[in-house]
C-alpha positions, -999 to 999 in steps of 0.1 A, spaced: -244 -206 -49 -261 -197 -13 -262 -217 20 -285 -238 22 -288 -246 -13 -275 -275 -33 -242 -283 -53 -247 -303 -80 -219 -323 -95 -212 -342 -122 -185 -361 -139 -183 -369 -179 -163 -396 -191 -155 -403 -225 -130 -423 -249 -128 -406 -283 -166 -396 -284 -178 -429 -266 -195 -427 -232 -174 -446 -208 -199 -463 -185 -201 -487 -152 -170 -467 -133 -167 -457 -97 -171 -424 -92 -168 -407 -62 -164 -372 -48 -145 -363 -9 -152 -333 5 -138 -312 28 -154 -281 38 -149 -253 62 -157 -256 100 -171 -221 102 -176 -191 80 -153 -162 75 -184 -137 82 -190 -156 117 -155 -158 128 -150 -118 118 -185 -110 135 -180 -129 167 -138 -121 177 -134 -92 190 -112 -67 172 -72 -76 176 -48 -49 187 -14 -49 164 -8 -38 127 -16 -66 102 13 -79 80 2 -67 45 30 -94 28 28 -65 2 -6 -63 -5 -28 -31 0 -52 -36 27 -84 -25 13 -106 -29 43 -109 -25 80 -125 -58 78 -95 -71 57 -69 -56 85 -88 -75 113 -84 -108 95 -51 -111 88 -46 -102 124 -63 -130 136 -47 -155 110 -17 -140 122 -23 -153 158 -16 -186 165 -37 -187 191 -65 -183 163 -54 -211 142 -85 -230 150 -111 -207 138 -101 -211 105 -106 -256 108 -114 -269 77 -134 -305 80 -144 -335 57 -180 -350 49 -190 -378 40 -179 -395 10 -203 -388 -20 -209 -413 -50 -221 -405 -80 -242 -423 -103 -249 -427 -143 -280 -418 -156 -281 -454 -172 -270 -475 -137 -299 -500 -133 -285 -506 -96 -295 -472 -85 -326 -471 -100 -323 -457 -133 -336 -474 -161 -327 -448 -191 -297 -452 -218 -264 -448 -202 -243 -409 -219 -211 -416 -191 -226 -388 -172 -223 -394 -130 -241 -372 -111 -251 -361 -78 -261 -333 -56 -244 -324 -24 -265 -305 2 -247 -302 37 -238 -261 28 -249 -250 55 -217 -228 60 -200 -204 43 -171 -207 25 -151 -228 1 -162 -263 -7 -133 -284 -20 -140 -314 -44 -119 -344 -48 -136 -366 -80 -119 -402 -81 -127 -421 -109 -120 -458 -111 -131 -476 -140 -121 -496 -172 -125 -485 -213 -123 -506 -242 -92 -494 -255 -74 -480 -228 -88 -505 -205 -77 -496 -166 -83 -462 -160 -76 -442 -125 -90 -406 -126 -89 -378 -100 -94 -339 -102 -100 -312 -77 -127 -284 -82 -140 -257 -56 -169 -237 -52 -178 -207 -26 -213 -211 -7 -217 -179 3 -248 -167 30 -278 -153 14 -296 -129 38 -332 -139 45 -354 -109 55 -371 -133 86 -336 -132 100 -323 -99 93 -329 -74 120 -334 -33 109 -345 -8 131 -337 28 138 -311 33 163 -315 62 168 -342 92 158 -333 128 168 -347 164 160 -324 184 151 -319 221 133 -355 212 122 -354 179 100 -347 142 114 -317 125 120 -322 90 115 -294 60 122 -302 30 111 -288 -1 121 -285 -37 102 -276 -73 108 -282 -95 78 -283 -128 85 -289 -158 63 -316 -185 70 -291 -203 95 -282 -177 111 -246 -169 97 -232 -133 89 -233 -111 59 -194 -97 64 -182 -86 76 -168 -67 45 -197 -64 23 -199 -27 16 -193 -33 -21 -225 -53 -24 -248 -35 0 -270 -7 -10 -293 10 11 -321 36 -3 -347 60 10 -374 81 -12 -369 112 13 -339 125 25 -303 126 24 -277 103 37 -256 120 63 -226 96 64 -211 68 43 -224 33 53 -203 18 77 -190 -16 83 -194 -19 119 -166 -54 120 -192 -71 142 -219 -83 109 -235 -54 117 -238 -17 93 -249 16 97 -263 44 80 -273 82 86 -302 101 72 -310 136 76 -352 138 68 -367 168 61 -394 168 86 -404 152 121 -433 140 99 -409 124 69 -421 89 67 -401 81 39 -394 41 30 -357 29 34 -350 4 13 -319 -26 21 -307 -47 -7 -279 -69 -11 -263 -76 -46 -296 -62 -64 -318 -82 -45 -338 -60 -21 -337 -82 16 -359 -56 36 -378 -22 37 -384 -3 70 -401 32 83 -383 54 107 -410 57 133 -405 79 165 -419 55 186 -386 35 182 -385 50 216 -382 45 240 -356 16 248 -353 -6 277 -319 -13 286 -303 -32 317 -274 -33 337 -255 -50 365 -229 -30 379 -197 -43 409 -164 -20 416 -149 -6 453 -162 23 477 -139 48 482 -149 74 519 -148 104 523 -146 129 548 -151 111 581 -157 81 567 -126 79 555 -111 82 593 -129 51 603 -133 31 578 -114 15 541 -132 10 503 -147 -22 504 -176 -38 475 -197 -13 461 -227 -35 436 -257 -23 418 -283 -27 387 -302 -2 372 -334 -3 345 -326 29 322 -353 43 298 -341 58 269 -363 86 260 -340 96 229 -302 85 222 -290 116 240 -316 117 274 -326 86 295 -340 83 326 -326 55 353 -338 35 385 -306 24 401 -309 1 432 -275 -3 449 -257 -21 482 -223 -3 493 -201 -16 521 -170 2 539 -147 -22 557 -142 -11 597 -106 -1 604 -101 -8 638 -112 -43 652 -140 -48 675 -159 -27 652 -189 -33 625 -184 -31 591 -204 6 581 -227 -6 548 -260 9 533 -286 3 507 -303 29 482 -327 33 453 -323 60 430 -338 76 399 -312 95 378 -309 114 343 -283 106 325 -268 119 290 -252 93 265 -232 109 239 -220 101 204 -237 72 181 -207 53 183 -198 20 199 -178 43 224 -198 67 241 -195 93 275 -222 96 294 -228 121 327 -256 109 347 -269 121 382 -300 120 408 -311 115 440 -332 94 460 -334 72 497 -304 55 511 -304 31 539 -279 31 563 -275 -2 584 -293 -2 617 -313 32 604 -341 46 588 -341 57 552 -317 93 544 -323 116 516 -289 114 492 -282 121 459 -250 114 432 -234 127 405 -211 109 382 -199 97 345 -182 76 324 -177 54 296 -196 31 277 -188 8 251 -208 -18 231 -196 -47 216 -227 -58 198 -256 -38 188 -276 -55 225 -247 -63 246 -224 -31 259 -196 -26 291 -195 7 310 -173 22 340 -187 43 358 -173 69 391 -202 85 413 -197 112 435 -225 100 464 -236 123 494 -262 114 523 -273 136 548 -280 115 575 -291 125 609 -262 116 628 -240 138 601 -230 133 562 -219 108 545 -195 109 516 -184 83 495 -174 76 457 -182 45 439 -159 32 409 -184 1 393 -179 -18 360 -210 -30 337 -222 -51 317 -251 -35 294 -278 -56 277 -308 -39 261 -333 -63 248 
């Protein structure tokens, strides 16, 4: 049974071979507060080594789940919650509008299944039978509801498409979601199948442990247009064709950090705030162009001296290494710098740092930049050390 699908409930009452009628039959439901796939996808990777308790942890997703369950602070993630009491009716119960002959079969449908997980039904039967008289019966049954990916919700795109060694390397990134936005997994590698009409996979299908899955194909040529199919448990969910116009991609970033003065600037000013924003235009997965606007301040050492500050706008070229969540970047560029109460001066910068993509569209970045401004009153040298948040539409 998938999320959004009704769970049929049925209780059959017999005394010998004779249907038992007129019973009061109910089912008390306890269901998950949130799905395991959602919890694993949204929670950051915990640190430490999980206690396997003698078992063999078969996947990184299972290890992540065990670490979360061992953390008392995360106990609230795995809570269950009660649902409304359900009454089951016999087909021949005239009070419920049925006119068919009673057969001792009591039924109902439970439809609030928008969350992945185990739904526990405690059935209670209260009635009276001709031979046995008054009776009470209870029984508990459990039903697992899984997310079934919806094509219109599933995000399937090529995050990289590079020409290399005369062939094309295409990296497919898939985030399967059901109709209610529930994540499929992590830990669905055994149930996911991705195939291509052309080319060969360069790597195994990777579980990113955030609800997304990734695989890289090497295609025969830049003109190749294979159909890549994404299927779950044998059912095709979506198909896609890699095309070069997946690039450029836009990335917006905000930065804040500290300035570090050098040279003559260091003798008069202490570090202060550095802030900026950039808009990146990705030409390929390796190379991108960037427009950066920043404002840097320095705190005066001597009393009675104004703090020094400047605003700048630059054009940059950036190289990004690796397709993994953790990436090394190097960059450099030049532009106009406006010291306080002065006209625009030419300046340039070089630097580098690390990016870590928490999710396909959200990342964090730490950068170091050396900056030099060719000012009329003397060159200005300083560095900025900043941290930022990156967002890809």
